[in-house]
Rosetta silent file (secondary structure, phi, psi, omega in degrees, C-alpha in Angstrom):
SEQUENCE: XXXXXXXXXXXXXXXXXXXXXXXXXXXXXXXXXXXXXXXXXXXXXXXXXXXXXXXXXXXXXXXXXXXXXXXXXXXXXXXXXXXXXXXXXXXXXXXXXXXXXXXXXXXXXXXXXXXXXXXXXXXXXXXXXXXXXXXXXXXXXXXXXXXXXXXXXXXXXXXXXXXXXXXXXXXXXXXXXXXXXXXXXXXXXXXXXXXXXXXXXXXXXXXXXXXXXXXXXXXXXXXXXXXXX
SCORE:     score description
SCORE:     0.000 S_00000001
   1 L     0.000  127.538 -176.332   46.125  153.461   89.568 S_00000001
   2 L   -65.247  143.090  178.049   48.032  150.269   90.592 S_00000001
   3 L   -81.832  174.122 -176.483   48.083  149.488   94.283 S_00000001
   4 H   -62.596  -38.476 -178.763   51.237  148.871   96.353 S_00000001
   5 H   -63.190  -40.544  179.580   50.857  145.082   96.196 S_00000001
   6 H   -64.759  -41.430  179.748   50.746  145.098   92.368 S_00000001
   7 H   -62.844  -42.174 -179.802   53.881  147.234   92.163 S_00000001
   8 H   -63.113  -37.445  179.480   55.749  144.879   94.496 S_00000001
   9 H   -68.937  -33.834 -178.199   54.786  141.897   92.329 S_00000001
  10 H   -81.570  -18.004 -173.489   55.976  143.632   89.175 S_00000001
  11 H   -57.052  -45.191  178.178   59.246  144.874   90.652 S_00000001
  12 H   -58.772  -39.988 -179.299   61.316  141.659   89.930 S_00000001
  13 H   -67.227  -41.022  179.191   60.161  141.636   86.299 S_00000001
  14 H   -63.932  -41.753  178.812   60.975  145.319   85.851 S_00000001
  15 H   -61.948  -42.927  179.812   64.413  144.809   87.399 S_00000001
  16 H   -62.564  -42.103  179.279   65.117  141.870   85.078 S_00000001
  17 H   -64.547  -38.998  178.869   64.112  143.915   82.012 S_00000001
  18 H   -64.068  -43.104  179.542   66.360  146.787   83.092 S_00000001
  19 H   -64.243  -41.082  178.180   69.336  144.445   83.552 S_00000001
  20 H   -60.640  -41.238  178.787   68.701  142.874   80.138 S_00000001
  21 H   -64.551  -40.215  179.152   68.688  146.329   78.579 S_00000001
  22 H   -63.838  -44.386  179.431   71.958  147.271   80.273 S_00000001
  23 H   -62.411  -42.003 -179.832   73.649  144.063   79.084 S_00000001
  24 H   -61.878  -45.316  179.052   72.386  144.623   75.525 S_00000001
  25 H   -63.717  -40.903 -179.579   73.716  148.185   75.444 S_00000001
  26 H   -62.819  -40.543  179.143   77.056  147.061   76.899 S_00000001
  27 H   -63.769  -42.014  179.751   77.422  144.378   74.225 S_00000001
  28 H   -65.144  -41.292 -179.904   76.706  146.884   71.461 S_00000001
  29 H   -65.727  -37.271 -178.045   79.193  149.389   72.890 S_00000001
  30 H   -68.156  -21.974 -179.702   81.919  146.722   73.209 S_00000001
  31 L   -89.808   -7.583 -179.159   81.607  145.942   69.494 S_00000001
  32 L   -76.439  146.193  175.566   82.033  149.556   68.401 S_00000001
  33 L   -55.900  134.987  179.924   85.415  150.722   67.006 S_00000001
  34 L    97.989  -16.217  178.565   87.501  152.216   69.801 S_00000001
  35 L   -76.770  144.956  179.145   85.941  150.052   72.539 S_00000001
  36 L   -65.607  132.458 -175.529   88.341  148.013   74.665 S_00000001
  37 L  -128.813  127.283  175.199   88.383  144.412   73.429 S_00000001
  38 L   -90.770  110.925 -175.427   89.789  141.327   75.178 S_00000001
  39 L   -68.802  -14.568 -179.535   91.116  139.126   72.385 S_00000001
  40 L   -90.742    2.633 -177.290   91.076  136.055   74.651 S_00000001
  41 L  -119.775  152.333  174.701   87.321  136.247   75.158 S_00000001
  42 L    54.391 -139.232 -177.487   84.287  135.491   73.019 S_00000001
  43 L  -105.593   19.664 -173.739   84.617  135.723   69.248 S_00000001
  44 H   -60.214  -43.887  179.004   86.964  138.724   69.217 S_00000001
  45 H   -64.399  -41.570  176.889   89.893  136.881   67.608 S_00000001
  46 H   -61.494  -41.535 -179.626   87.541  135.373   65.009 S_00000001
  47 H   -60.928  -39.975  178.697   86.071  138.803   64.306 S_00000001
  48 H   -63.446  -42.023  178.818   89.551  140.179   63.607 S_00000001
  49 H   -65.141  -39.990  178.590   90.298  137.384   61.145 S_00000001
  50 H   -63.804  -41.283  178.553   86.966  137.933   59.402 S_00000001
  51 H   -62.845  -41.093  179.416   87.694  141.658   59.113 S_00000001
  52 H   -64.908  -44.781 -179.849   91.121  140.924   57.593 S_00000001
  53 H   -59.787  -40.699  179.260   89.708  138.466   55.081 S_00000001
  54 H   -65.970  -38.309 -179.249   87.146  141.040   54.010 S_00000001
  55 H   -68.121  -40.554 -179.089   89.770  143.744   53.559 S_00000001
  56 H   -75.362  -24.845  176.233   92.043  141.538   51.443 S_00000001
  57 L    70.538   28.447  178.102   89.093  140.328   49.384 S_00000001
  58 L  -130.960  153.047  179.068   90.355  136.759   48.972 S_00000001
  59 L   -76.900  -38.709 -177.104   89.094  133.419   50.272 S_00000001
  60 L  -105.706   97.847  176.201   92.553  131.993   51.008 S_00000001
  61 L   -87.069  118.073 -177.434   94.585  134.382   53.194 S_00000001
  62 E   -90.240  123.670 -171.370   98.159  133.085   53.351 S_00000001
  63 E  -112.682  140.207  172.990   99.743  133.639   56.770 S_00000001
  64 E   -90.903  -47.304  179.972  103.359  133.649   57.922 S_00000001
  65 E  -164.088  162.766 -179.848  102.695  133.995   61.678 S_00000001
  66 E  -137.612  149.657  175.733  100.217  135.339   64.216 S_00000001
  67 E  -135.354  128.855  178.160  100.438  136.903   67.684 S_00000001
  68 E  -120.134  122.368  173.933   97.477  137.316   70.034 S_00000001
  69 E  -115.843  170.772 -177.422   97.683  139.535   73.127 S_00000001
  70 L   -58.408  -38.264 -173.952   94.885  140.559   75.450 S_00000001
  71 L  -102.558   -2.307 -176.695   94.402  143.928   73.755 S_00000001
  72 E  -164.054  163.854  173.788   95.346  143.140   70.135 S_00000001
  73 E  -135.851  131.035  177.450   96.047  140.547   67.456 S_00000001
  74 E  -117.765  141.163 -178.314   98.694  140.876   64.744 S_00000001
  75 E  -134.563  125.822  175.617   98.882  138.773   61.575 S_00000001
  76 E   -98.593  120.810 -173.618  101.699  138.751   59.023 S_00000001
  77 E  -126.399  165.006  171.415  100.339  137.751   55.608 S_00000001
  78 E   -82.671  131.184  176.995  101.363  137.442   51.995 S_00000001
  79 L   -66.843  116.208 -177.395  100.105  140.367   49.907 S_00000001
  80 L   -64.773  -21.314 -179.758   97.657  138.685   47.476 S_00000001
  81 L   -92.944  -20.847  177.688   98.368  141.335   44.827 S_00000001
  82 L  -135.171   83.178 -169.461  102.177  141.258   45.252 S_00000001
  83 L   -56.883  -17.646  178.316  103.060  137.675   46.252 S_00000001
  84 L   -76.703  -19.758 -169.559  106.695  138.502   47.121 S_00000001
  85 L   -94.811  144.143  169.079  105.660  140.902   49.883 S_00000001
  86 E  -101.177  140.075  174.164  104.836  140.394   53.559 S_00000001
  87 E  -132.251  146.836  176.656  102.401  142.779   55.274 S_00000001
  88 E  -109.992  133.991  175.015  101.369  143.025   58.915 S_00000001
  89 E  -119.868  143.361  179.790   97.825  143.815   60.022 S_00000001
  90 E  -124.453  129.898  176.619   96.770  144.583   63.602 S_00000001
  91 E  -107.182  117.529 -174.285   93.252  144.194   65.011 S_00000001
  92 E  -149.685  132.944  178.916   92.784  146.342   68.117 S_00000001
  93 L    53.951   37.945  177.378   89.751  147.939   69.805 S_00000001
  94 L    78.214    6.306 -179.202   87.502  146.673   67.019 S_00000001
  95 E  -119.750  141.969  175.697   89.600  148.266   64.267 S_00000001
  96 E   -99.964  123.474 -179.024   91.846  146.668   61.661 S_00000001
  97 E  -114.704  144.575  179.974   95.042  148.598   60.973 S_00000001
  98 E   133.658  175.882    9.892   97.486  148.004   58.136 S_00000001
  99 E   -84.635  147.282  173.099   99.088  147.042   55.913 S_00000001
 100 E  -114.461  121.035 -177.746  102.498  147.631   57.472 S_00000001
 101 E   -58.880  140.669  178.658  105.420  146.390   55.311 S_00000001
 102 E  -122.631  131.953  179.962  107.473  143.548   56.829 S_00000001
 103 L   -70.012  143.595  175.561  111.058  142.774   55.776 S_00000001
 104 L   -78.427  151.246  177.106  111.796  139.340   54.356 S_00000001
 105 E   -71.080  134.665  178.408  114.301  137.099   56.124 S_00000001
 106 E  -122.763  123.307  176.302  117.757  137.166   54.505 S_00000001
 107 E  -122.462  108.330 -176.781  120.330  134.398   55.074 S_00000001
 108 L    63.260 -123.437  178.338  123.553  134.970   53.179 S_00000001
 109 L   -93.930    1.717 -176.530  122.585  135.495   49.545 S_00000001
 110 E   -98.225  122.570  177.254  119.176  133.901   50.003 S_00000001
 111 E  -107.198  119.181 -177.396  116.164  136.186   50.507 S_00000001
 112 E   -91.718   79.428  176.463  113.073  134.401   51.793 S_00000001
 113 L   -71.441  171.219 -174.825  110.336  136.534   50.282 S_00000001
 114 H   -58.482  -37.417 -178.294  106.693  135.567   50.859 S_00000001
 115 H   -73.174   -9.723  178.703  106.507  133.534   47.659 S_00000001
 116 H  -112.483    9.246 -174.968  109.510  131.458   48.831 S_00000001
 117 L  -108.545  160.317  176.698  108.358  130.965   52.418 S_00000001
 118 L   -80.259  119.640 -176.681  106.297  128.338   54.178 S_00000001
 119 L  -123.909  158.114  174.944  102.799  129.770   54.663 S_00000001
 120 E  -127.817  158.377 -177.825   99.527  128.462   56.076 S_00000001
 121 E   -82.152  134.283 -179.994   95.915  129.310   55.304 S_00000001
 122 H   -57.020  -33.204 -178.887   94.131  131.524   57.838 S_00000001
 123 H   -68.324  -15.572  178.059   91.083  129.233   57.599 S_00000001
 124 H   -75.655  -15.276 -177.306   93.207  126.374   58.995 S_00000001
 125 L  -100.769  114.329 -179.328   93.409  128.172   62.350 S_00000001
 126 L   -84.840   87.929 -177.436   90.265  127.796   64.450 S_00000001
 127 H   -70.508  -10.176  173.857   90.361  131.058   66.398 S_00000001
 128 H   -66.295  -16.089  179.848   87.068  130.109   68.006 S_00000001
 129 H   -82.447   -8.373 -173.632   89.168  127.874   70.275 S_00000001
 130 H   -53.251  -52.945 -179.404   91.032  130.833   71.830 S_00000001
 131 H   -59.893  -41.407 -178.959   88.896  131.197   75.009 S_00000001
 132 H   -67.798  -40.514  178.428   88.848  127.425   75.618 S_00000001
 133 H   -63.144  -42.605  177.590   92.593  127.068   75.006 S_00000001
 134 H   -60.644  -42.692 -179.414   93.316  129.883   77.465 S_00000001
 135 H   -63.805  -47.229 -177.659   91.102  128.231   80.068 S_00000001
 136 H   -66.592  -40.322  179.684   92.663  124.781   79.663 S_00000001
 137 H   -65.780  -39.149  179.105   96.238  126.121   79.656 S_00000001
 138 H   -65.656  -39.211  177.314   95.578  128.179   82.807 S_00000001
 139 H   -65.019  -40.319 -179.873   94.149  125.107   84.548 S_00000001
 140 H   -68.424  -35.393 -175.381   97.164  123.046   83.506 S_00000001
 141 H   -68.101  -34.871 -179.220   99.631  125.723   84.617 S_00000001
 142 L    55.144   45.039  178.657   98.356  125.822   88.215 S_00000001
 143 L  -104.143  135.146  178.245   99.807  129.323   88.674 S_00000001
 144 L   -58.009  122.956 -179.430   98.384  131.647   91.306 S_00000001
 145 L    57.261   27.916 -178.621   96.219  134.234   89.491 S_00000001
 146 L   -73.852  137.881  176.422   97.581  132.894   86.201 S_00000001
 147 E  -146.700  164.163 -176.774   95.952  134.056   82.986 S_00000001
 148 E   -63.817  126.963  178.994   96.666  134.022   79.278 S_00000001
 149 E  -105.732  -37.157 -173.405   99.332  136.571   78.360 S_00000001
 150 E  -160.018  143.738  171.606  100.223  135.712   74.778 S_00000001
 151 E  -129.427  125.041  173.391   99.483  133.191   72.016 S_00000001
 152 E  -112.432  140.563 -179.926  101.804  132.776   69.031 S_00000001
 153 E  -125.700  119.418 -172.614  100.792  130.679   66.017 S_00000001
 154 E  -159.955  176.071  172.298  103.542  129.568   63.669 S_00000001
 155 E   -74.281  128.966  177.489  105.257  126.584   62.086 S_00000001
 156 E  -139.057  164.135  177.455  106.903  124.470   64.792 S_00000001
 157 E   -59.945  136.111 -179.159  108.406  121.007   65.074 S_00000001
 158 H   -64.781  -16.040 -177.991  105.699  118.354   65.194 S_00000001
 159 H   -63.827  -24.341 -178.103  107.469  116.778   68.178 S_00000001
 160 H   -70.354  -20.188 -178.682  105.923  119.376   70.497 S_00000001
 161 H  -120.623   33.479  171.018  102.447  117.959   69.883 S_00000001
 162 L  -124.692  159.429  177.679  103.288  114.248   69.946 S_00000001
 163 L   -72.468  160.703  178.260  103.625  111.924   72.913 S_00000001
 164 H   -59.911  -38.286  179.816  107.078  111.039   74.238 S_00000001
 165 H   -63.536  -42.669  178.684  106.539  107.464   73.036 S_00000001
 166 H   -64.838  -41.315  179.377  105.766  108.635   69.497 S_00000001
 167 H   -65.795  -42.858  179.269  108.826  110.903   69.449 S_00000001
 168 H   -61.682  -40.299  179.641  111.112  108.151   70.757 S_00000001
 169 H   -65.181  -45.172 -179.894  109.825  105.767   68.080 S_00000001
 170 H   -64.856  -38.773  178.338  110.342  108.293   65.271 S_00000001
 171 H   -64.903  -40.402  178.743  113.853  109.134   66.498 S_00000001
 172 H   -64.729  -41.579  178.526  114.793  105.442   66.616 S_00000001
 173 H   -65.289  -40.324  179.944  113.465  104.924   63.083 S_00000001
 174 H   -65.656  -41.848  178.969  115.361  107.982   61.821 S_00000001
 175 H   -64.329  -41.360  179.795  118.626  106.814   63.389 S_00000001
 176 H   -63.960  -41.931  179.247  118.208  103.338   61.888 S_00000001
 177 H   -66.004  -40.966  178.729  117.506  104.808   58.431 S_00000001
 178 H   -61.586  -45.362 -179.763  120.501  107.176   58.729 S_00000001
 179 H   -63.783  -43.065 -179.939  122.814  104.287   59.680 S_00000001
 180 H   -60.292  -46.588 -179.637  121.552  102.097   56.833 S_00000001
 181 H   -65.104  -37.410  179.628  122.148  104.823   54.232 S_00000001
 182 H   -64.426  -43.116 -179.983  125.599  105.579   55.645 S_00000001
 183 H   -67.492  -31.529 -179.382  126.635  101.917   55.432 S_00000001
 184 L   -89.517   -0.973 -179.889  125.310  101.648   51.879 S_00000001
 185 L    70.088   26.907 -177.396  127.013  104.880   50.831 S_00000001
 186 L  -110.620   16.571 -176.697  123.666  106.482   49.960 S_00000001
 187 L   -76.158  128.339  179.480  123.734  109.316   52.470 S_00000001
 188 L  -122.509  116.108 -174.458  122.809  112.691   51.012 S_00000001
 189 H   -60.095  -39.875 -178.753  123.375  115.715   53.245 S_00000001
 190 H   -66.309  -39.880  178.415  120.761  117.865   51.458 S_00000001
 191 H   -63.486  -41.187  179.836  118.107  115.162   51.761 S_00000001
 192 H   -66.003  -36.221  179.077  118.796  114.827   55.474 S_00000001
 193 H   -67.180  -40.901  178.646  118.546  118.587   55.921 S_00000001
 194 H   -63.782  -38.102  178.206  115.189  118.677   54.124 S_00000001
 195 H   -64.860  -40.762 -177.882  113.876  115.928   56.398 S_00000001
 196 H   -64.855  -33.223 -178.086  115.026  117.803   59.488 S_00000001
 197 H   -98.323   -1.160 -176.062  113.176  120.965   58.438 S_00000001
 198 H   -92.582  -16.848 -176.815  110.167  119.207   56.923 S_00000001
 199 L   -85.508   63.936 -176.336  108.601  117.797   60.103 S_00000001
 200 E  -122.309  146.220  174.997  106.700  120.993   60.871 S_00000001
 201 E  -138.128  157.967  176.539  103.048  121.703   61.696 S_00000001
 202 E   -71.533  119.567 -171.941  101.082  124.857   62.502 S_00000001
 203 E  -131.840  143.820  174.250  101.255  125.021   66.293 S_00000001
 204 E   -93.211  141.478  170.177  100.030  127.375   69.007 S_00000001
 205 E  -121.915  122.048 -171.416  102.326  128.386   71.848 S_00000001
 206 E  -115.849  127.516  177.789  100.465  129.738   74.871 S_00000001
 207 E  -104.472  127.646  174.688  101.990  131.673   77.766 S_00000001
 208 E  -109.593  124.479 -174.360  100.200  131.725   81.137 S_00000001
 209 E  -124.189  138.468  173.453  101.461  134.432   83.479 S_00000001
 210 L  -128.777 -178.588 -179.490  100.825  135.190   87.141 S_00000001
 211 L   -62.470  -25.577 -173.189  102.418  137.570   89.652 S_00000001
 212 L  -119.874   -4.929 -176.781  105.048  134.982   90.626 S_00000001
 213 L  -161.845  158.454  174.850  105.503  132.639   87.658 S_00000001
 214 E  -135.948  135.689  175.657  105.067  132.114   83.910 S_00000001
 215 E  -131.233  152.166  177.068  104.582  128.818   82.070 S_00000001
 216 E  -126.498  153.504 -177.442  104.148  128.052   78.384 S_00000001
 217 E  -137.706  153.281  173.432  102.398  125.210   76.581 S_00000001
 218 E   -96.190  143.679 -178.867  102.150  123.858   73.049 S_00000001
 219 E  -133.540  131.238 -179.727   98.683  123.478   71.524 S_00000001
 220 L   -85.813 -179.810 -174.001   97.785  121.521   68.389 S_00000001
 221 L   -64.562  -19.866 -179.410   95.242  122.493   65.731 S_00000001
 222 L   -91.011   -2.034  179.327   92.433  120.719   67.618 S_00000001
 223 L    90.746   10.068  177.678   93.028  122.733   70.789 S_00000001
 224 L   -77.126  131.258 -178.386   94.755  119.963   72.755 S_00000001
 225 E   -94.040  128.977 -177.433   97.234  121.377   75.312 S_00000001
 226 E  -116.095  137.484  171.622  100.601  119.637   75.531 S_00000001
 227 L   -80.503  158.852  174.808  103.217  119.841   78.261 S_00000001
 228 L   -66.485  134.859  176.426  106.886  120.069   77.337 S_00000001
 229 L  -149.890    0.000    0.000  108.455  116.598   77.013 S_00000001
């Protein structure tokens, strides 16, 4: 029978093993369907994307837009079996729900079905950056008790993720080109419209919210956080 001194020496090791067991069980429970999941932590957002890819059964999942909240992530995709259709899937509490039909945008007589819309590949979005992006945006925001409230991922003007100097240079070049074409009588309204809508990149928009203030930031594909300029 062990003496009192032996038990005292073993007590720290026993305590450590018990804590390790508790953490292991907690991790397993958090991964079960129905368990509360924070989408801004760990690999939860990545797990949702992996689950969606598996359900659709295709390597290239074409996405219209994404929304990430603390308790869920929603992704609007092109139906791989019916390319005209948009469907929405929601990943929440470890479960993937969907598809939910989504209406196409209609402008006048033009219907922008999925096959006529600008889409991006799900694999182009590094959802592993979500926790780091939230941390960096919260640090930049300097809001009392500020934390990530929402992340939207969509096509946005590339100007939001360029420096002011780069934007000023591009604007000056565009004005000079516009003036030259106008003077030469070569100005084409449709071409100019295509240029205006063509300077788009897949961009994250991150909202940091606290009890007294909310700020938002633009984030590029590499996870760099940009202030408004």
